[in-house]
Every structure is written in C-alpha cells, then in structure tokens.
C-alpha positions as CSV (number, residue, x, y, z in Angstrom):
1,M,98.8,-37.1,103.5
2,V,101.2,-39.7,104.5
3,A,102.3,-43.0,105.0
4,R,105.3,-44.3,106.9
5,L,107.0,-47.7,108.0
6,N,107.9,-48.6,111.4
7,P,109.8,-51.2,113.6
8,Y,107.4,-52.6,116.3
9,L,109.0,-54.3,118.6
10,N,107.0,-56.7,121.5
11,F,107.6,-57.2,124.7
12,Q,106.5,-59.2,127.7
13,G,105.6,-56.8,130.1
14,Q,108.7,-54.6,129.9
15,A,107.3,-52.3,127.0
16,R,107.0,-49.4,128.8
17,E,110.8,-49.8,130.4
18,A,112.0,-50.1,127.0
19,L,110.3,-46.7,125.4
20,E,111.9,-45.0,128.3
21,F,115.2,-46.8,127.7
22,Y,115.1,-45.6,124.1
23,Q,113.7,-42.1,124.7
24,G,116.7,-41.7,127.0
25,V,119.0,-42.6,124.1
26,L,117.3,-41.4,120.9
27,G,115.3,-38.4,122.6
28,G,112.0,-37.5,121.5
29,E,108.3,-37.6,122.8
30,T,106.6,-40.7,124.3
31,R,102.6,-41.5,124.0
32,V,101.4,-44.4,125.8
33,S,98.0,-46.5,125.7
34,T,97.1,-49.4,128.0
35,F,95.0,-52.6,127.8
36,G,93.3,-51.6,130.8
37,E,92.2,-48.3,128.2
38,F,90.8,-50.7,126.4
39,G,88.8,-52.4,128.1
40,M,90.8,-54.6,129.6
41,S,91.2,-52.6,133.4
42,E,90.0,-55.9,135.3
43,T,92.7,-57.9,133.7
44,P,96.7,-58.7,134.5
45,L,97.2,-56.9,131.5
46,A,95.4,-53.3,132.8
47,D,98.6,-51.5,133.1
48,Q,100.3,-52.9,130.2
49,V,101.2,-51.7,127.2
50,M,99.0,-52.1,124.6
51,H,100.7,-49.5,121.6
52,G,103.2,-47.0,123.0
53,Q,105.2,-45.0,120.5
54,L,108.2,-42.8,120.5
55,E,108.4,-40.2,117.8
56,T,112.3,-38.7,117.8
57,P,113.5,-35.3,117.1
58,A,115.4,-36.4,114.1
59,G,112.0,-37.6,112.6
60,M,112.4,-41.8,113.9
61,T,109.3,-43.2,115.0
62,L,109.3,-46.3,117.4
63,M,106.3,-48.5,118.3
64,V,106.1,-51.0,121.0
65,S,103.7,-53.4,122.9
66,D,103.5,-55.5,125.5
67,L,102.1,-59.4,124.2
68,P,99.1,-60.9,125.7
69,P,100.4,-64.0,128.0
70,D,98.9,-66.3,125.0
71,M,101.4,-64.8,122.7
72,E,104.6,-66.5,122.1
73,Y,107.4,-64.2,123.3
74,K,110.7,-65.1,121.9
75,P,113.5,-62.5,121.9
76,G,114.9,-62.1,118.7
77,T,111.8,-62.6,116.7
78,N,109.6,-59.8,118.3
79,V,110.0,-57.2,116.1
80,T,106.9,-56.6,113.5
81,V,107.5,-53.6,110.5
82,S,104.0,-51.4,110.9
83,L,103.0,-49.4,108.2
84,S,101.2,-46.6,109.0
85,G,99.2,-42.9,107.9
86,D,96.0,-41.2,106.1
87,E,96.4,-42.9,102.6
88,A,94.0,-45.4,102.7
89,E,94.3,-46.6,99.0
90,L,97.8,-46.8,99.5
91,L,97.7,-48.7,102.4
92,R,95.1,-51.2,101.3
93,G,96.9,-51.6,98.0
94,Y,100.3,-52.5,100.3
95,W,97.9,-54.7,102.6
96,E,96.5,-56.6,99.3
97,G,100.3,-57.3,98.2
98,L,101.2,-58.5,101.2
99,S,98.1,-60.6,101.8
100,D,99.1,-62.8,98.7
101,G,100.5,-66.3,100.5
102,A,100.3,-64.5,103.9
103,T,99.2,-65.9,107.3
104,V,96.1,-63.0,108.1
105,H,96.4,-63.2,112.2
106,T,93.3,-59.9,112.3
107,P,91.4,-58.9,108.9
108,L,92.0,-55.1,107.7
109,A,88.9,-53.8,109.1
110,M,87.8,-50.9,111.8
111,Q,89.1,-51.5,115.4
112,M,87.6,-49.9,118.8
113,W,90.7,-47.0,118.6
114,G,89.1,-45.8,115.3
115,D,91.6,-46.6,112.5
116,E,91.6,-49.4,110.4
117,F,94.0,-51.9,111.3
118,G,95.3,-55.4,110.0
119,Q,97.7,-57.7,111.6
120,L,99.5,-60.2,108.7
121,T,102.9,-62.9,108.7
122,D,103.7,-62.8,105.3
123,R,104.7,-66.1,103.1
124,F,108.7,-64.9,104.3
125,G,107.8,-65.3,108.1
126,I,107.6,-61.4,108.5
127,G,104.8,-59.8,110.6
128,W,102.5,-56.7,109.6
129,L,101.3,-54.4,110.8
130,V,98.7,-51.7,108.9
131,N,97.4,-49.4,110.6
132,I,94.8,-46.5,109.1
133,G,94.4,-43.6,110.6
134,V,91.9,-40.6,109.8
135,P,93.3,-37.7,107.6
136,Q,94.4,-35.2,110.5
C-alpha cells in the first residue's frame, strides 16, 4: 500500500515536449495518455496529453497535462499538488481535510479510467488532485 505526494504541471499544448525534456534531464520512464484515448478522438485535443508521468531512477515522480482551451493557463501558477496511491481511507481522509473551505472542481468519485479522483482548490488557493487507485 502506498500514498504519494507529487508535483503536477499544466501546459498549453507543450506537456509532451516538457515531459521529454524532464526525462532527458532526470532519466527514467514516461507514460502518456492522450485526450483521444478517453473519448475525445474527434477534437483538437485528441493528441494532447490528458495525463503524463515520469518515474525517475531516483524515485521521483513528475506528472504533466495539457489544459483544455476553456481552462486558464498562466505560467507560474500552472502547478498543482497530486496525492495518489492505493491507501483509500488515508487518501479520503486527506480529501476531507483539504475540502474544508475549499472550492471543489471535481467531487471525489469513480472516473472513466477506473480510479476514484477529485480536484479542488484549497482555502489558500492551492490546487490539489486526489487519485485513489486499486491496490496492486
């Protein structure tokens, strides 16, 4: 069982390029899922990154995504904190705590990729993603 805290960087069409750059610097393996793989194959977003992840040999994880056009992109504020893992009760507890005074953008619930996921901005203006996967 595991729960991890990771930076999550947002881009406007440059997530794949950024992920490849960071891989060149930090080493490791990448995984990329596009918007097209999740039902948006007939849109301009089809080839853009819905979720990308770099796992480095040193044990670091970096996550990236391209923002849809209806979401504001402001360099310098395009960082979110991701809590992820398979410790469901622990992560739900974190979600509940972070929700106090927060603006919830996506309620914590099952998603099309099979995990529980929620997104909020806490009362201090920090963006958080919580993803609860099935234990491996």
